[in-house]
C-alpha positions as a Python dict, from the first residue, in 0.01 Angstrom:
ca = {
    (1, 'M'): (0, 0, 0),
    (2, 'D'): (207, -234, 218),
    (3, 'D'): (389, 52, 391),
    (4, 'F'): (71, 219, 524),
    (5, 'I'): (-63, 126, 866),
    (6, 'F'): (-415, 260, 820),
    (7, 'L'): (-614, 204, 504),
    (8, 'R'): (-964, 300, 400),
    (9, 'K'): (-1208, 180, 141),
    (10, 'R'): (-1367, 454, -66),
    (11, 'K'): (-1578, 402, -376),
    (12, 'G'): (-1467, 40, -384),
    (13, 'K'): (-1095, 127, -385),
    (14, 'I'): (-853, 76, -100),
    (15, 'G'): (-622, 369, -26),
    (16, 'H'): (-427, 522, 257),
    (17, 'I'): (-584, 744, 521),
    (18, 'T'): (-479, 1107, 504),
    (19, 'P'): (-501, 1353, 793),
    (20, 'R'): (-795, 1516, 617),
    (21, 'S'): (-982, 1187, 578),
    (22, 'I'): (-953, 1103, 947),
    (23, 'D'): (-1009, 1455, 1086),
    (24, 'S'): (-1391, 1441, 1103),
    (25, 'R'): (-1389, 1096, 1264),
    (26, 'L'): (-1130, 1202, 1518),
    (27, 'R'): (-1333, 1510, 1611),
    (28, 'R'): (-1647, 1295, 1651),
    (29, 'Y'): (-1461, 1043, 1870),
    (30, 'C'): (-1329, 1325, 2090),
    (31, 'R'): (-1682, 1462, 2137),
    (32, 'E'): (-1821, 1114, 2208),
    (33, 'A'): (-1546, 1059, 2467),
    (34, 'G'): (-1651, 1382, 2638),
    (35, 'M'): (-1316, 1548, 2580),
    (36, 'S'): (-1316, 1922, 2639),
    (37, 'V'): (-1049, 1975, 2372),
    (38, 'I'): (-1100, 1838, 2022),
    (39, 'K'): (-783, 1677, 1886),
    (40, 'S'): (-650, 1686, 1531),
    (41, 'P'): (-429, 1446, 1333),
    (42, 'H'): (-148, 1694, 1395),
    (43, 'D'): (-203, 1655, 1771),
    (44, 'I'): (-166, 1279, 1730),
    (45, 'R'): (163, 1330, 1545),
    (46, 'R'): (288, 1561, 1822),
    (47, 'T'): (181, 1312, 2092),
    (48, 'T'): (345, 1021, 1909),
    (49, 'L'): (678, 1205, 1877),
    (50, 'T'): (664, 1315, 2242),
    (51, 'N'): (587, 959, 2357),
    (52, 'L'): (875, 817, 2153),
    (53, 'Y'): (1110, 1073, 2307),
    (54, 'N'): (976, 1015, 2659),
    (55, 'A'): (1019, 640, 2614),
    (56, 'G'): (1391, 696, 2561),
    (57, 'M'): (1425, 704, 2183),
    (58, 'P'): (1729, 918, 2100),
    (59, 'L'): (1634, 1258, 1964),
    (60, 'K'): (1815, 1189, 1637),
    (61, 'K'): (1604, 876, 1582),
    (62, 'V'): (1283, 1068, 1660),
    (63, 'Q'): (1396, 1327, 1404),
    (64, 'E'): (1451, 1055, 1141),
    (65, 'F'): (1117, 889, 1222),
    (66, 'A'): (935, 1222, 1182),
    (67, 'G'): (1118, 1306, 860),
    (68, 'H'): (1237, 1639, 995),
    (69, 'S'): (1543, 1811, 849),
    (70, 'S'): (1668, 1953, 1180),
    (71, 'L'): (1673, 1881, 1552),
    (72, 'K'): (1514, 2219, 1615),
    (73, 'Q'): (1214, 2125, 1402),
    (74, 'T'): (1176, 1799, 1596),
    (75, 'M'): (1207, 1975, 1931),
    (76, 'D'): (929, 2215, 1824),
    (77, 'Y'): (700, 1910, 1802),
    (78, 'I'): (800, 1750, 2131),
    (79, 'R'): (659, 1869, 2461),
    (80, 'I'): (980, 1911, 2657),
    (81, 'T'): (1100, 1968, 3014),
    (82, 'D'): (1324, 2243, 3146),
    (83, 'D'): (1624, 2006, 3129),
    (84, 'D'): (1555, 1950, 2760),
    (85, 'I'): (1533, 2325, 2698),
    (86, 'E'): (1881, 2358, 2850),
    (87, 'T'): (2005, 2081, 2619),
    (88, 'M'): (1862, 2257, 2313),
    (89, 'Q'): (2017, 2588, 2419),
    (90, 'Y'): (2351, 2407, 2449),
    (91, 'I'): (2309, 2250, 2103),
    (92, 'E'): (2237, 2592, 1952),
    (93, 'T'): (2573, 2723, 2081),
    (94, 'L'): (2769, 2445, 1909),
    (95, 'S'): (2919, 2463, 1562),
    (96, 'I'): (2775, 2241, 1286),
    (97, 'D'): (3052, 1981, 1333),
    (98, 'Q'): (3000, 1978, 1708),
    (99, 'V'): (2624, 1933, 1665),
    (100, 'K'): (2683, 1631, 1438),
    (101, 'E'): (2912, 1479, 1701),
    (102, 'F'): (2656, 1559, 1974),
    (103, 'E'): (2371, 1401, 1774),
    (104, 'D'): (2574, 1088, 1707),
    (105, 'S'): (2641, 1036, 2076),
    (106, 'N'): (2381, 890, 2306),
    (107, 'I'): (2370, 1212, 2507),
    (108, 'V'): (2053, 1336, 2338),
    (109, 'K'): (1806, 1121, 2527),
    (110, 'F'): (1520, 1195, 2755),
    (111, 'R'): (1648, 1216, 3111),
    (112, 'R'): (1330, 1241, 3315),
    (113, 'N'): (1197, 926, 3480),
    (114, 'A'): (841, 916, 3351),
}
């Protein structure tokens, strides 16, 4: 249990929180906050990955943090700018070896001043 951030106590046992176990609470908190859009655990995951990327974490590191098998999968999660779309289009034109070299460089970073 040491590697979980959020834990819950259920029927006297301590366990990790799953997206399903937090979903109803999150929906209630959104309603109580007066939010017009109800958020899901998946929305929190998407927001976290976007914030990491916007804060300057290299895309490859965001991919590793998320546990994704490809950059494309990670980019599908991240809310991106037009500049980032151009970067992804460029990556898609590269060969597999070139993509590996591109990922290993520090080029794949967020370039917008947020």
